[in-house]
C-alpha positions as CSV (number, residue, x, y, z in Angstrom):
1,M,-28.6,26.1,13.2
2,I,-29.1,29.9,11.3
3,Y,-29.9,32.8,13.8
4,R,-30.4,36.3,12.9
5,H,-32.5,38.9,14.3
6,V,-34.4,41.4,11.7
7,N,-32.9,44.1,13.5
8,E,-29.9,43.5,12.3
9,L,-30.6,43.9,8.7
10,A,-30.9,47.2,8.4
11,D,-28.6,48.5,5.3
12,T,-28.3,45.1,4.0
13,N,-29.1,43.9,1.2
14,R,-31.7,41.8,2.6
15,V,-34.4,44.8,2.8
16,V,-35.9,45.1,-0.5
17,S,-38.3,47.5,-0.8
18,G,-41.2,47.2,-3.9
19,P,-44.5,49.3,-4.4
20,N,-46.0,50.4,-1.4
21,Y,-44.1,47.8,1.1
22,S,-41.0,47.1,2.5
23,S,-39.6,43.4,3.2
24,R,-37.0,41.9,4.9
25,R,-35.9,38.6,4.0
26,L,-34.6,37.1,6.8
27,I,-34.3,33.7,5.1
28,R,-33.2,33.1,1.5
29,R,-33.0,30.5,-1.5
30,D,-28.8,30.9,-0.2
31,D,-29.9,29.4,3.4
32,R,-30.8,26.3,1.6
33,M,-33.8,25.7,3.9
34,G,-36.1,24.8,0.6
35,Y,-38.4,28.3,1.5
36,S,-37.7,32.0,2.3
37,L,-38.9,33.8,5.0
38,H,-40.2,37.4,4.9
39,D,-41.2,40.3,7.5
40,T,-43.2,42.8,5.2
41,I,-44.6,46.0,5.9
42,M,-47.2,47.3,4.2
43,Q,-48.0,51.2,4.2
44,A,-51.4,52.0,5.5
45,G,-54.2,53.6,3.0
46,T,-52.6,51.3,-0.2
47,E,-53.9,48.5,-2.6
48,N,-51.6,46.5,-3.8
49,R,-51.9,43.5,-6.3
50,F,-50.5,40.3,-6.5
51,W,-50.2,37.0,-8.5
52,H,-47.3,34.8,-7.8
53,R,-47.9,32.1,-10.5
54,H,-44.3,31.1,-9.9
55,H,-44.5,30.1,-6.5
56,M,-46.2,28.9,-3.2
57,E,-46.9,31.5,-0.6
58,T,-48.2,31.9,3.3
59,V,-48.7,34.7,4.9
60,Y,-49.4,36.0,9.1
61,C,-50.2,38.8,9.9
62,I,-48.6,40.2,13.0
63,R,-50.3,43.6,13.3
64,G,-52.4,46.1,11.7
65,E,-56.1,45.6,9.9
66,G,-56.7,45.1,6.0
67,E,-58.5,42.9,3.9
68,V,-57.4,40.0,1.2
69,E,-59.5,39.4,-1.7
70,T,-59.0,36.6,-4.3
71,I,-59.8,38.5,-7.9
72,R,-61.4,35.0,-9.7
73,D,-64.1,35.3,-7.1
74,G,-64.2,38.0,-5.4
75,T,-64.0,36.2,-1.9
76,R,-63.1,38.6,0.7
77,H,-61.1,37.8,4.2
78,S,-60.3,40.4,6.8
79,L,-56.7,40.3,8.0
80,N,-56.2,41.8,11.9
81,P,-53.3,40.1,14.1
82,G,-53.7,36.0,13.9
83,A,-55.5,35.8,10.6
84,V,-53.3,33.3,7.7
85,Y,-54.2,33.2,4.1
86,A,-52.3,30.6,1.8
87,L,-52.5,30.7,-1.9
88,S,-52.7,27.3,-2.8
89,Q,-53.7,27.4,-6.0
90,N,-51.7,30.9,-7.2
91,E,-54.4,32.9,-7.0
92,E,-54.4,36.5,-8.1
93,Y,-55.6,38.4,-5.2
94,V,-55.6,41.8,-3.5
95,V,-54.3,42.9,-0.6
96,R,-55.8,46.4,1.2
97,A,-54.0,47.8,4.3
98,H,-56.3,50.2,6.2
99,T,-53.4,51.1,8.6
100,E,-50.4,49.8,8.7
101,L,-50.0,45.7,7.8
102,Q,-46.8,43.6,8.8
103,L,-46.8,40.3,7.6
104,L,-45.4,37.3,7.6
105,C,-44.4,36.0,4.5
106,V,-43.1,32.1,3.4
107,Y,-42.7,31.2,-0.3
108,Y,-41.9,28.5,-2.5
109,P,-39.3,28.0,-4.0
110,A,-37.5,30.0,-1.8
111,L,-36.5,33.6,-3.6
112,A,-32.9,34.6,-4.0
113,G,-33.4,37.6,-1.8
114,D,-33.6,40.6,-4.3
115,E,-36.9,40.3,-6.3
116,V,-40.0,42.4,-6.3
117,E,-43.2,42.3,-8.0
118,D,-43.3,43.0,-11.8
119,E,-46.3,44.9,-13.6
120,N,-48.2,41.7,-13.3
121,G,-47.8,41.1,-9.1
122,S,-45.4,38.5,-9.7
123,F,-42.2,37.4,-8.7
124,S,-40.2,37.1,-12.4
125,Q,-38.0,34.5,-13.7
126,F,-35.2,36.6,-12.4
127,G,-35.5,34.7,-8.9
128,E,-34.9,30.8,-11.1
129,E,-32.7,28.7,-9.5
130,T,-29.7,27.7,-11.2
131,V,-29.0,23.9,-11.6
132,F,-25.6,22.5,-13.4
133,V,-26.6,19.3,-14.6
134,I,-23.8,17.1,-15.7
135,G,-23.1,15.4,-19.2
136,L,-26.5,17.3,-20.3
137,N,-28.2,16.2,-23.4
138,D,-31.0,16.5,-25.6
139,F,-32.4,13.0,-23.3
140,N,-32.2,14.5,-20.2
141,R,-33.1,18.0,-21.1
142,E,-36.9,16.2,-22.3
143,M,-36.5,14.5,-19.0
144,L,-35.8,17.4,-17.4
145,A,-38.4,19.2,-18.9
146,T,-41.3,16.9,-17.7
147,I,-40.9,17.9,-13.6
148,D,-43.0,20.1,-11.7
149,M,-41.7,23.7,-12.5
150,A,-39.5,22.6,-14.7
151,D,-39.8,26.7,-16.3
152,H,-38.6,27.4,-12.6
153,Y,-35.0,26.0,-13.1
154,N,-32.1,27.5,-15.5
155,F,-30.3,24.5,-16.1
156,V,-26.9,24.8,-17.5
157,P,-24.8,21.8,-18.9
158,L,-21.0,20.9,-16.9
159,L,-18.2,19.4,-18.7
160,N,-18.2,18.2,-21.9
161,S,-19.8,14.6,-22.0
162,R,-16.0,13.4,-24.7
163,Q,-14.4,14.0,-20.8
164,I,-16.5,11.7,-18.5
165,L,-18.2,9.3,-21.1
166,E,-16.8,6.4,-22.6
167,Q,-13.1,7.4,-21.8
168,Q,-10.3,4.8,-22.0
169,K,-8.3,7.0,-19.6
170,Y,-10.1,9.6,-17.2
171,E,-7.8,12.6,-16.0
172,I,-10.0,12.9,-13.1
173,Q,-8.0,16.2,-11.5
174,D,-8.5,18.3,-14.9
175,I,-12.1,17.2,-14.9
176,I,-12.6,18.3,-11.3
177,Q,-10.8,21.2,-12.5
178,Q,-12.3,22.3,-15.0
179,A,-16.1,21.6,-13.4
180,K,-14.8,23.9,-10.7
181,K,-13.7,26.4,-13.6
182,Q,-16.8,26.6,-15.6
183,I,-19.1,27.3,-12.0
184,R,-16.4,30.0,-11.0
185,E,-17.1,31.7,-14.3
186,H,-21.1,31.9,-14.5
187,K,-22.4,34.8,-13.5
188,G,-25.1,34.8,-11.1
189,A,-26.1,32.6,-8.3
190,V,-25.7,28.5,-8.7
191,D,-28.3,25.9,-6.8
192,G,-27.1,22.7,-7.2
193,V,-25.2,20.3,-9.3
194,I,-27.2,17.1,-10.8
195,H,-25.7,14.3,-12.5
196,Y,-27.2,10.5,-13.6
197,I,-23.7,9.4,-14.7
198,D,-21.4,6.4,-13.1
199,F,-17.3,6.9,-12.5
200,P,-16.3,9.4,-12.5
201,V,-18.9,11.7,-12.1
202,S,-21.0,9.5,-9.3
203,T,-17.7,10.6,-7.2
204,I,-16.6,13.9,-7.9
205,V,-20.2,15.5,-7.8
206,P,-19.2,15.4,-3.8
207,I,-16.0,17.5,-3.9
208,I,-17.5,20.1,-6.6
209,C,-20.2,20.0,-4.4
210,D,-18.3,20.8,-1.3
211,A,-16.2,23.5,-3.1
212,F,-19.7,25.8,-3.6
213,D,-21.4,24.8,-0.3
214,L,-24.3,23.0,-2.0
215,A,-26.0,20.6,-1.6
216,S,-24.5,16.9,-1.8
217,A,-23.8,13.2,-0.4
218,S,-20.0,13.5,0.9
219,L,-17.0,12.0,-0.6
220,E,-16.7,9.3,1.8
221,S,-20.2,8.1,1.8
222,V,-20.1,7.8,-2.0
223,L,-17.0,6.2,-2.2
224,K,-18.5,3.6,1.2
225,C,-21.0,3.3,-1.5
226,E,-18.9,2.7,-4.6
227,H,-15.9,0.7,-3.8
228,K,-17.6,-2.5,-3.6
229,Y,-15.7,-4.4,-1.0
230,W,-15.8,-1.4,1.5
231,S,-19.6,-1.1,0.8
232,R,-19.7,-4.7,1.9
233,I,-18.1,-4.4,5.1
234,E,-20.5,-1.5,5.8
235,Q,-23.9,-3.6,4.4
236,R,-22.6,-6.4,6.7
237,A,-22.8,-3.9,9.7
238,V,-25.9,-3.6,10.0
239,V,-27.9,-6.6,7.0
240,P,-25.4,-9.5,7.1
241,D,-28.0,-12.0,6.3
242,N,-29.1,-10.2,3.5
243,I,-25.0,-9.8,2.1
244,P,-23.1,-12.8,-0.1
245,T,-19.9,-14.5,1.2
246,F,-17.5,-12.1,-0.2
247,T,-13.4,-11.4,-0.8
248,A,-11.0,-9.0,-1.9
249,F,-8.3,-10.4,-3.7
250,N,-5.5,-9.0,-6.3
251,P,-5.9,-10.1,-10.2
252,F,-1.9,-9.4,-10.4
253,D,-1.5,-12.2,-7.5
254,E,-0.5,-15.6,-8.9
255,Q,-2.3,-16.9,-5.6
256,A,-5.3,-15.4,-5.9
257,L,-7.9,-17.7,-6.8
258,D,-6.5,-19.7,-4.2
259,R,-7.4,-17.5,-1.4
260,V,-10.7,-16.8,-2.9
261,L,-10.8,-21.1,-2.7
262,E,-10.3,-20.5,1.3
263,V,-13.5,-18.2,1.9
264,M,-16.1,-19.8,-0.5
265,D,-16.5,-22.5,-3.6
266,F,-17.2,-22.4,-7.2
267,P,-19.2,-20.8,-8.3
268,F,-18.8,-17.3,-8.0
269,W,-18.8,-14.0,-9.3
270,I,-15.9,-11.8,-10.1
271,K,-15.8,-7.8,-10.8
272,P,-13.6,-5.4,-9.9
273,V,-14.0,-2.7,-6.8
274,K,-14.8,0.1,-8.9
275,S,-16.8,-1.2,-12.3
276,F,-20.2,-0.6,-13.3
277,S,-23.0,-1.9,-16.2
278,S,-21.0,-5.8,-15.4
279,Y,-17.3,-4.1,-17.0
280,L,-14.9,-7.0,-16.2
281,G,-17.5,-9.0,-14.1
282,F,-17.3,-12.8,-15.0
283,R,-18.9,-15.6,-13.3
284,I,-16.6,-18.5,-12.4
285,D,-17.6,-21.8,-12.6
286,E,-14.0,-23.4,-12.8
287,A,-10.3,-22.5,-12.4
288,S,-9.8,-22.1,-16.4
289,Q,-11.8,-19.6,-16.2
290,F,-11.0,-17.6,-13.4
291,H,-7.3,-17.2,-15.5
292,E,-8.8,-16.6,-18.5
293,A,-10.5,-14.0,-17.0
294,M,-7.7,-13.0,-15.2
295,K,-5.9,-12.0,-18.5
296,E,-8.4,-9.5,-19.2
297,V,-8.9,-8.2,-16.3
298,R,-5.4,-7.0,-15.6
299,D,-5.4,-5.7,-19.5
300,N,-8.2,-3.3,-18.9
301,I,-8.6,-2.6,-14.8
302,G,-6.1,0.4,-14.9
303,R,-8.8,2.2,-16.5
304,F,-10.6,3.0,-13.5
305,S,-8.3,2.1,-11.1
306,G,-5.7,5.1,-11.4
307,P,-8.8,7.5,-11.0
308,F,-10.7,5.6,-8.4
309,N,-7.3,5.5,-6.4
310,Y,-7.0,9.3,-6.4
311,L,-10.2,9.9,-4.9
312,L,-10.2,7.3,-2.1
313,D,-6.8,9.1,-1.1
314,M,-8.7,11.9,-0.2
315,V,-10.3,10.1,2.5
316,T,-9.8,7.9,5.6
317,M,-10.6,4.6,4.9
318,P,-10.4,2.0,7.9
319,P,-7.0,0.7,8.4
320,E,-7.8,-3.0,8.0
321,F,-8.8,-3.1,4.4
322,D,-6.8,0.6,3.4
323,E,-4.8,-1.0,1.0
324,I,-7.6,-2.3,-0.9
325,G,-7.7,0.3,-3.7
326,G,-9.1,0.6,-7.3
327,E,-6.7,-2.4,-8.3
328,Y,-8.4,-4.9,-6.3
329,C,-11.2,-7.6,-7.5
330,I,-14.0,-8.7,-4.9
331,A,-15.3,-12.3,-5.2
332,E,-18.5,-13.1,-4.5
333,S,-20.7,-16.4,-4.0
334,I,-23.6,-16.8,-5.9
335,I,-27.0,-15.1,-5.4
336,G,-29.9,-14.7,-7.2
337,G,-33.6,-15.1,-7.8
338,M,-36.0,-11.6,-9.1
339,Q,-33.9,-9.0,-9.6
340,C,-35.1,-5.0,-8.9
341,T,-34.1,-2.1,-8.3
342,Q,-35.4,0.3,-5.3
343,E,-35.0,3.9,-6.8
344,G,-34.8,6.2,-3.5
345,F,-32.9,9.4,-1.4
346,S,-31.9,10.5,1.7
347,C,-33.0,13.9,3.1
348,K,-32.3,15.4,6.2
349,G,-31.7,11.9,7.9
350,E,-34.5,10.8,6.1
351,V,-34.9,7.8,3.7
352,E,-37.4,7.2,1.6
353,V,-38.0,4.7,-1.6
354,Y,-40.4,5.9,-4.1
355,G,-40.3,3.3,-6.7
356,T,-39.5,0.0,-7.4
357,V,-38.0,-1.4,-10.9
358,D,-38.1,-5.0,-11.9
359,S,-34.6,-6.5,-13.7
360,F,-35.5,-8.9,-16.4
361,R,-32.4,-11.0,-17.7
362,E,-31.5,-13.2,-20.8
363,A,-31.0,-17.1,-20.9
364,N,-27.9,-16.9,-19.5
365,L,-28.7,-15.2,-15.7
366,T,-25.8,-12.6,-16.5
367,T,-27.5,-10.3,-19.1
368,F,-30.2,-7.4,-19.0
369,S,-32.9,-8.0,-21.0
370,S,-35.2,-5.0,-19.8
371,Y,-36.0,-3.1,-16.7
372,Q,-40.0,-2.8,-16.4
373,Y,-41.9,-0.4,-14.0
374,P,-43.7,-1.1,-11.7
375,T,-42.3,-3.6,-10.0
376,I,-44.8,-7.1,-9.9
377,L,-42.8,-8.2,-6.5
378,P,-45.2,-8.6,-3.3
379,D,-46.0,-5.5,-1.4
380,E,-44.9,-7.0,1.6
381,V,-41.3,-8.1,0.7
382,Q,-41.0,-4.4,-1.4
383,D,-41.4,-2.9,2.4
384,R,-38.6,-5.6,3.7
385,M,-36.3,-4.5,0.9
386,T,-37.0,-0.5,2.1
387,E,-36.3,-1.6,5.6
388,I,-32.8,-2.6,4.2
389,T,-32.1,0.3,2.4
390,Q,-32.9,2.5,5.4
391,K,-30.8,0.8,7.3
392,V,-27.8,0.7,5.2
393,V,-28.4,4.2,3.7
394,R,-28.3,5.5,7.3
395,R,-25.3,3.3,8.2
396,I,-23.4,4.8,5.4
397,G,-24.1,8.4,6.4
398,Y,-25.5,8.8,2.7
399,D,-27.6,12.1,3.0
400,N,-28.8,14.6,0.6
401,A,-28.3,13.0,-2.4
402,P,-30.6,10.3,-4.6
403,F,-29.8,6.5,-4.6
404,N,-30.9,3.2,-6.4
405,I,-30.5,-0.3,-4.5
406,E,-30.5,-3.2,-6.7
407,Y,-31.6,-6.2,-5.1
408,F,-32.2,-10.6,-5.8
409,W,-34.9,-11.9,-3.8
410,D,-35.3,-15.8,-4.0
411,R,-38.6,-16.4,-4.0
412,E,-37.9,-20.7,-3.3
413,K,-36.6,-19.6,-0.1
414,D,-37.9,-16.2,0.6
415,Q,-34.7,-14.8,0.8
416,I,-33.3,-11.0,-0.3
417,W,-29.8,-10.1,-1.4
418,L,-28.5,-7.1,-1.6
419,L,-26.3,-7.0,-4.8
420,E,-25.5,-3.1,-4.9
421,I,-25.5,0.6,-4.0
422,N,-25.8,3.5,-7.0
423,T,-25.0,7.0,-6.0
424,R,-27.6,8.8,-8.5
425,I,-30.9,7.8,-10.1
426,S,-31.0,5.7,-13.4
427,E,-30.9,7.2,-16.5
428,S,-31.7,3.8,-17.6
429,H,-35.3,4.6,-15.2
430,C,-36.2,8.3,-16.1
431,R,-38.6,7.4,-19.2
432,L,-40.5,4.6,-17.5
433,F,-41.0,6.6,-14.6
434,Q,-42.1,9.6,-16.5
435,K,-44.6,7.3,-18.3
436,V,-46.4,5.4,-15.6
437,D,-45.6,8.1,-12.6
438,G,-46.2,11.6,-15.4
439,R,-42.5,13.0,-14.4
440,S,-39.2,11.8,-14.7
441,H,-37.1,11.2,-11.3
442,H,-35.1,14.0,-12.6
443,Q,-37.4,15.8,-10.5
444,V,-35.9,13.8,-7.1
445,A,-32.3,14.8,-8.3
446,V,-33.1,18.6,-8.8
447,E,-34.9,19.4,-5.6
448,L,-32.3,17.7,-3.5
449,A,-29.8,19.8,-5.5
450,A,-31.3,22.5,-4.3
451,G,-31.9,22.0,-1.0
452,R,-35.2,20.6,-0.8
453,R,-36.9,17.4,0.3
454,P,-38.0,16.0,-3.1
455,T,-41.9,15.4,-3.7
456,F,-42.5,13.5,-6.4
457,P,-46.2,12.2,-8.0
458,H,-47.4,8.5,-8.2
459,R,-49.3,7.1,-10.7
460,Q,-49.9,10.2,-13.1
461,G,-48.9,9.1,-16.0
462,R,-50.2,7.6,-19.2
463,F,-49.4,4.1,-19.1
464,E,-49.9,1.7,-16.7
465,V,-46.7,-0.1,-16.9
466,S,-43.4,0.6,-18.9
467,G,-40.2,-0.4,-20.1
468,K,-36.5,-0.5,-21.7
469,F,-35.8,-3.9,-23.7
470,F,-32.6,-3.9,-24.8
471,L,-32.0,-6.0,-29.0
472,R,-28.5,-8.0,-27.8
473,E,-26.1,-9.1,-30.5
474,W,-24.5,-12.0,-28.9
475,E,-21.5,-12.5,-31.5
476,D,-18.7,-10.0,-32.5
477,A,-20.0,-8.3,-35.9
478,Y,-19.5,-6.0,-38.3
479,V,-22.0,-3.5,-39.1
480,A,-23.0,-3.0,-42.5
481,Q,-26.4,-1.2,-42.1
482,V,-28.4,0.0,-39.1
483,P,-32.3,0.9,-39.5
484,S,-32.5,4.7,-40.9
485,E,-33.9,7.5,-38.9
486,E,-37.0,7.8,-41.1
487,T,-37.9,4.4,-39.9
488,V,-37.3,5.1,-36.4
489,R,-39.6,7.9,-36.4
490,R,-42.4,6.4,-38.0
491,I,-42.1,3.5,-35.5
492,E,-41.7,6.0,-32.7
493,Q,-44.7,8.3,-34.3
494,E,-47.0,6.3,-36.3
495,I,-47.1,2.5,-35.6
496,I,-46.4,2.8,-31.8
497,P,-46.9,6.4,-30.6
498,D,-45.0,7.8,-27.6
499,S,-41.9,4.8,-27.7
500,T,-38.3,5.9,-27.9
501,I,-35.6,3.9,-29.9
502,Q,-32.0,4.6,-29.4
503,I,-29.7,2.7,-32.0
504,V,-26.2,2.4,-30.6
505,A,-24.5,0.7,-32.7
506,E,-23.1,2.3,-35.8
507,P,-22.7,1.3,-39.6
508,G,-19.0,0.8,-40.2
509,Q,-17.4,-0.4,-36.6
510,R,-17.8,-3.8,-35.4
511,L,-19.6,-4.6,-32.2
512,S,-16.3,-5.4,-30.2
513,D,-15.5,-1.8,-30.4
514,L,-18.6,-0.5,-28.6
515,M,-17.6,0.5,-25.3
516,D,-19.3,-0.3,-21.5
517,Q,-20.8,-3.7,-22.4
518,D,-21.1,-6.4,-20.4
519,S,-18.9,-9.1,-20.8
520,Y,-21.1,-11.7,-22.9
521,S,-23.3,-9.4,-25.2
522,Y,-23.6,-6.5,-27.6
523,R,-26.6,-3.9,-27.2
524,V,-27.0,-2.4,-30.7
525,A,-30.5,-0.9,-29.5
526,L,-32.4,0.3,-26.9
527,L,-36.4,0.6,-26.6
528,F,-38.7,3.0,-24.2
529,L,-42.3,1.8,-24.3
530,G,-45.2,2.0,-22.5
531,G,-48.2,-0.2,-22.1
532,S,-51.7,-1.1,-20.5
533,S,-50.5,-4.3,-19.2
534,K,-47.4,-6.6,-19.1
535,Q,-49.1,-8.2,-22.4
536,D,-49.4,-5.0,-24.2
537,L,-46.1,-4.3,-23.5
538,E,-44.4,-7.3,-24.5
539,K,-46.8,-6.7,-27.8
540,K,-45.4,-3.9,-28.7
541,R,-41.4,-5.1,-27.8
542,R,-42.0,-8.1,-30.3
543,Q,-43.4,-5.3,-33.3
544,C,-40.7,-3.0,-32.6
545,E,-38.2,-5.9,-32.6
546,E,-39.7,-7.0,-35.7
547,L,-39.0,-4.1,-37.5
548,L,-36.0,-3.2,-36.7
549,Y,-34.2,-6.3,-37.5
550,Q,-35.6,-5.8,-40.7
551,E,-33.2,-3.3,-41.0
552,F,-30.7,-4.3,-39.2
553,V,-27.8,-5.9,-41.3
554,F,-24.3,-7.3,-39.6
555,E,-21.5,-9.6,-41.5
556,R,-19.9,-12.4,-39.1
């Protein structure tokens, strides 16, 4: 609880004087309530013009007599004790104080506390909120520009992308210290940290935020989500019917397969307890596949296990599996059906889902072919998924941060399976939300980081449907040629307007040198498209793929 008395604010920096008024800032931005509360005394006989273009404002008159007039239409209302007015359209207005007025003012977003109105009667951009963005690049700058009140925020890059993306070795301690150093050296207030990147970023954000008293989920709750075995234990406690059979095993144990087969039969899926994007994930149908997969797992699991163990040592794990660290794997019985992802957030204990994205796979049933929004799942199935989401997120204690949870729905059995929890917004879904809802869900991450409950639009975008499509090669090859920038721009601007194409493969490299691919294919390009219908979306995908493959050259 925050408690303070207005009489205690004299001679502090919470008292700010402007033309004809004195304002006592009872609640400020650094109180992290999402709004600010001001007790304002306006001098008798004065006329005061305001135009709060960057803030929503509500004013309650405690004592005195006066009037308020909106400039646009000249409407006037008397001010006396009990009167309230709210500038719901950011109107320009005048307050006339016939006697001394005492006004209680609420502002959203919150003021830092030392702002005064400029010559236009508006709080200047000095009161903007500073949000650090880990791995900020051109794509995410573009997406952040779509959010509500984007010009209210100062987005500052945090950490060099070379430290946190596609590294063979992650120096986790150095990464954390460098992030803290950058924030400490920033001149001015810091209001939040956001990210959209998997390990190691997703797990260090709680540490960074805790150091600067910024809004974030706790480290323990994040690790409960990201340690795949720990997460399954927590999930099973509240939604046992929606969890596959699972067990942990040590890939360096020569008897690992026997231990797995004591719990489940072939086929099953294996993956490290800490991984992402199906990295080191394999479907196992027979013993020979398991032993072959173990060779690759043993050679590469150290990439994540050391840094992950460093983070696990910061929390107290339940004793029954506190020795199951980052070098372990998890085996799970095969689940399937229609796959989707629920994007949501938890804020002060309330869990909300604001969108569901469908995930479609290739014929091998493991490799993604596209993500499409909005979902085609029945409303009743979505509602059941949301109920599962709320139970699991609350059980884990994950709060004040965004998440996405992946599910399968087996239509024939009407069975919902929870696949995994990700402690971030999905970067893959940003453009999908922007095309259909009119905003990237960066907005959710930013508002949570600033200590506010997010607001997110619904179906206010240009398109009815949207999709992210993967162009893949299934065999290793030398990349001799990729589509030219001129071709890409022509498709994006002339042939399929408002499309976005990202060429992943680079000339002169082998596909097997691409980082963080799944175990069965190689991404060579990504397509972000919007359409009037599913049929229109598919037509655009085929057209785009045909044009690009006219210029791709792979030498086997």
